[in-house]
N, C-alpha and C positions, 0 to 999 in steps of 0.2 A: 415557397418552401426552400430552405437552405439546401445546397448540394452537400454530398458526403464530405468533401474536403472542407467546406465551410463549417459543418457540424464539428468535425474533429478539431479544427482551429479554435472554435468556440469553447469546446470542452477543456482544452488545455488552459483556458483563462479563468474558468469558473471558480476553482478551488485554489486557495493560496499555496497548498502543498501538493506536489506530484504524487507522493505516497503518504497516506494518512489512514492507517488501518483502523477498522471499527465497523460495526454493523448498524449502528443507530440511524445513520442517514438513509441507508438503503431501506431499512424496515419502515421508516416513516413514508418514503416515497412509494414503496410497495403497498402500504396501507391505503394511500390516496388512490392508487390504481385498482384497488379491490382485488389484488392478486392473491391467489391461493396456491398452496403447495401442489406440485405436479402429481397427477393421479397415476402416472406410469413409473416404472422402475428408474432409479437414478444411481449411477455409479460416480462417486466423487473420488478423485485421485490427487493425493498430495505427495510431496517428497522433494528432497534437495535435487536429486538427479533421477532420471528414468520415468518421470510421470508422463511426459509426452509420449514415450514409447508405449506405456501401459494403456494410455487413452487411445492411441492409434490401434493397438491390437484389439482392445475391447470393441471399439466402433467397427472395425473391419469384420470381426467375427459375428457381431450382431447383424451387420448388413448382409453377410454371406448367408445368414439364416432367413433372409427375406424380410427382415424387420426394418422399420423406418427409425433411424437413429439420428439425433442431433448431437454434435460435438462442439464443446467450447474449450478453446486453448488460448494461451498467450505466452509471450508477445508474438507479433507477426514478423515475418522476414521482409516481405516486400509489399504486401497489399493487406490493408486492414481487414478485408473480408475473409482472410485466411482464418481468423479467430472463431468464426461462427460457420459451421458446416452442417448442411442439411442433406437429405438423401440424394438430391440432384446436384450437389456441389456447394461451392461457397454461397453464402447469403448474398442476395442481390442488393445493390446500393439503394434501390427504391424502398425495399423492405426495411433496411437499416434506418434510413431517414424517417420513415413513418414511425418506427419504434422510438427514435430519438425525440420526435415531436411529442409523442405521448408522455415520455419521461420528462421532458421540459415543462410541459403543461402541469404535470403533477408536482414537480419540485418547486415551481413558482407559486402554486396554490392560488387561493382567492386573493383578489386585490386587498392589500392591507394586512394580509396574513403572513405567516412565516415562509421565507424563501429558504429552501434547503440546498446547501452547497454539496456538490458531488465531485469526486475526483474523476480523472479521465478513465481509469479502470472501472470505477463504479458505473459510469454510463455504459461501458462496454458489457459488463455483466448483466445489468438490468435489461439491456437490449436483447441479449441472448435469451434471457428468461421469457421475455414477451414473444420473441420470434418462435422459440420452441413451443410455447403454449399454443400459438396460433397454427403451427404446422401439424398438429395432431399426430405426434410421434408415438412410437412404441417404447422408446427408451431415450434417456439423456445420459451423456458422458461428459462430466465437468472436470476440467483440470484446475486445481487451485492455483492462483497467481503467486501468492507469497504466504508462507506459513500455513495457516489453516484456521485457527480459532477466530481470528478477526478478519479473515479474507472475505471479500464480497461473495464468493461462491458459497460460503458457509451459511448463508441465509436459507439455502435449500437443504431440506432434510434428505440425506441419502438413503437408499435401500441397501447399498454396500459402500463402505468407506475403505479406501486403499491408501496406505502410506508405503511408498516404494523404498525410500532410503532416507537416511539422516546424515547430513554433512554440514560443515561450517560454510554458511553463506547467509547474506543479509543479517549479519550479527547485530548491526545497529538497530534493527527492528525486532529480531527474534530472540536475541540473547547470545552471549559469548561462549556458551558451552553446548556440547551435543545434547546434554540432558535438558537444558532450557529450550533448545530448538525442538526437541522431541515433544515437549509438553505443548508447545504452540501447534505443532502439526497434528497432535492427538486431539486437538479441538474439533476435528471433523467427526469424531466418534459419537455415537448416540446409543442410548439404552436399547438393548435387545437387537441391535443392528450389527451384522457381521463386520469385523474390523480386520482386514487382510493386511498382513505385514509382508513386504516383498523382498526383504533381505534376511540372510541367515543371522547376521549380527546387528542387533538394534539396541539403542540405549534402554536401560531398565525403565526409565520414565514413561516410555511409550506403552509398555504392557501395564504398568501401574495405573496409568490414566485410563486405559481401556477397561480395566477391572473396576476402577472407581466409579465410572459412569454406567457400568453394567453392559458394556458392549460384548459381543461374542467373538473372542479371539480366534483368528485363523492365521497361524504363523507358518512361514516357510521353514520346512524341516521338522515340523510337528504335525499340525492338522492337515497340511498338504505338502507335496514335494514334487520334484522332477528328477529325472535321470537322463543324462546325455547318452546318445547312441540308440539305435533301433535294435530289434531282435537279431538282426544280421550284422550288427556293428556299423550301421549307417550313420548319417550325419544328423538324424532327427533326434527326438527325445520322447520320453514317456511322462505322463502326468498321473499322479495319484492323489485323490482328495476324498472327502467324506462320501460323495456319491459317484463321482466319475473316476474311472480307471481306464486311461487311454494309452495304449502303446503305439509306437511308430508314428507319432505326429511329425509332420515335416518341420525342418528347421525354420526358425523365424526369418521373415524376409529381411529384416533390418540386420546389419552386420555387427559383429562383436559378441564376445562370450557373454557379456552381461545381458544380452537380449533373451537368453533362455530363461533366466530368472524373471525378467520383465514379462515375457509371454506367459509364464506359469502364474504370475500374479494376476494377469488379466483373466486367465481361465478360472482361477480360484474365485475371482469376483463374479464371473458369469455363472459359475456353478451355484451361487447363492440366490440367483434370480428365480429358480424353479420354486414352485410350479407355475409362477406367473408367466415366465418365458422359458421355454424348453429349447435348447440348442442341440442339434445332432452333432455327432463327431465330424461329419462331413463339413459342416459349417465352420467348426473350429479349424480344421485343416485348411480349408480354402481361405479363411480369414487370416491365418498366419502367413500364408503365401502371398496374399494380396495386400497386406498392410503396407502403407507408404508413410514416410515421415522424412521430410526434406531436412538435410543438414545435420543428420545424426549419423556420423561416419558414412556419409554418402560418397561413394567412389564413382568418379566420372573418368572413364578410360577412353583413349583414342590411340589408334595405330600410328597417327601422324603427328602427335603432340604429347607433351608430358601429361601424366595423369594428374587429376585434381581430386582432393578429398576435402569435403565440407563438414565441419563439426562445430556445434555451438557450445563446446566445452569452455566454461568461463569461471570455474571454481576448481580448487585443488583436486577434489575427488573425481570430478569429470575429466580433468587433465590426466589423472592417473589411468582412467579407463581408456582415454585416447592413446596414451603411451602403450598400453597393453595391446590395443588393437593394431597399432602400427608395427609392433614387434611381431605380431602374428601374421602380418601381411608384408613381408620383406620386399624391398625395392631393389631393382637391378642397378639403379644409379643413386644419385643423392636425394635427400629429402629436405625440401625448403619450406620454411614457415612464413605465412602471412598472418599476422596476429594483431588484434585490436581488443583491448580490455578496458572496461569502464573504470573510472577513478575510484569507485567505492568497492572494487573487487580486490581479492588477494592475488595481485599479479605476481608477486614473488613466489607464493605457493604454487601457482600454476606453472611458472617457469622452472621451478626446482623439480617438478614432476616430469617435465618434458625436456630437460636439459640435454639428455643423451639421445633425443629423438631426431634432432635437426642439425644439418650441416651449416645452415645459414638462416638468418631471421630478417624479415622486413616488418617493421613496426609501424602500424597505421594510426593516425589521429582519429579519434571518434568524436562524433558531434553530440549536441544536446547538453543539458544541465549536468549530467553525470559523465560526460565525455572527458577525455584527456588527450594530450598531445603525444605524438610518437616519441618525442624527446623525453617527456616525463616518464613514459612507459619504459624507455631504454634505461633510464636511471634506476628504476625500480627493479628491473630484472637483471641488469648487468652483473651484479655480484653472484648470480646463480647460473650464468650461462657463459660457456667458453667460446661458442661459435660466434662468428662475426654478426654484428647487429647493424642494420640499415634503417634510418629514420625516413618515413614517408609522410608527405603532407596530408594524405587522405588514403582511403581504402583503394581507390582506383590506382593511385600512384604506387602503392605497395604491391598490388597485383601485377602491374606492368613491370615493376622492377624484378620481381621474382620470375615472371614469365620470360623476360629477356635473358636472365641468368641461367634458366633451366635448359637442359639438353634432353633430347629424346631418351627415354629410359629413366629420367628423373621424375619425381612427384612433388607437387606443391600442396601443402596442407594449409587450408584457410580455416582459421578457428578463432574462438573467443566469443565476443558479444554478438547478439543478434544484429546489433548496429554495425558489425563488421561483416558478417556472413551475408546479410541481405544485400548491401551495396556491392559486395564481391560477386554475387550472383548476377546483379545488373551488368557488371563489367564483363563477366563471362558470356552472358547472353548477347551483349552488343557485338561480340566477336564470334558468335555462332558456336560457342564452346559448351553450351548446355544441351543435354538431351531433350527431346520434345516434351516429355512428361514433366520436366522441371520448369517449363515456361510459366510466366506469370498467370496466364488464364487457364492453365491446366487444372482440371478437377477430376 
């Protein structure tokens, strides 16, 4: 049997395109596997930004209620197993390899028959479905990879469908306007299934599509809402929905003002699982406190070194949220950027949102077919940034340059692609600068 590393290398070679949206290939392989839709509740989460946070809150609150939950997210930062999480932690390599073996047998079919080609992400999603099915879970939480309508996750029929936000990203696949992108993300909606909208302002196409398919709209600010502050003016919030009215919930564990709306969207989704799954208020409160999501405005502080902030903001809307979070958390010293953005992203848009946030930039080259050099990145963002720009050969060199320039009281913000933040975490770990719960094997 192949090792996990051998399987992943094999999967990168099977399909001629790294991204090839569509459900036909998956459906044919699942048919050969005699796969059936899950019998337990499924929460599917789509959105340009915030979907990882909503998935994390949903899973954490379900687990706090004593339920066995499986969570599928992508991409990973440092270890492929991060993508599939079970009640006892990341999926084990042995289980992944066994799932891949079943998928490979099914896709190859009988001798002389059709061989079905699969993308790297399709192998990933199929493995999650098989592993979750075998684990006998109480609920699944699935994060859409890209878009919604043609994403591999959409072969699973959700019990609740959540669209957190709509922004400009992946335009070459999803469309060049917010309305077009909204129509793609609305593809996860189903007839008579709750459709939770997680932002106050959404393109009209999202609601139109929900109504056209007969989904049950649940909109932030209409069918559900939240209010900041507790009854005594504390830091928590209150939630009000069709069934649940909870005051004085604790503030979400993840940092940033946007996390209150993300947490409310997760609660709105969980509210729709009754009567199949009933969650007490105590589970919601505990789940909000215990939710963890690496590199979403993750602050690492030290009394003996500059602070570090990790954030996978890689599109203009996410960069705007990062800028807001930095303004809300002022530094005593300078703020230095370590940035790496893929070639197909709107680097100029990202830089324009963050131009006033940084005193100095280190621009890292990123690897892979979608990667770009630090020099190319500098050319793209230079018209939008007045602060000094430094070009680094890779992420480690960018981190080292910023670290050498930083003084005690300064902060270093490492942001952009997962292909930037993941290697940066490796660099930080090699120097003992990550807290224990951020280490690779932590679950």
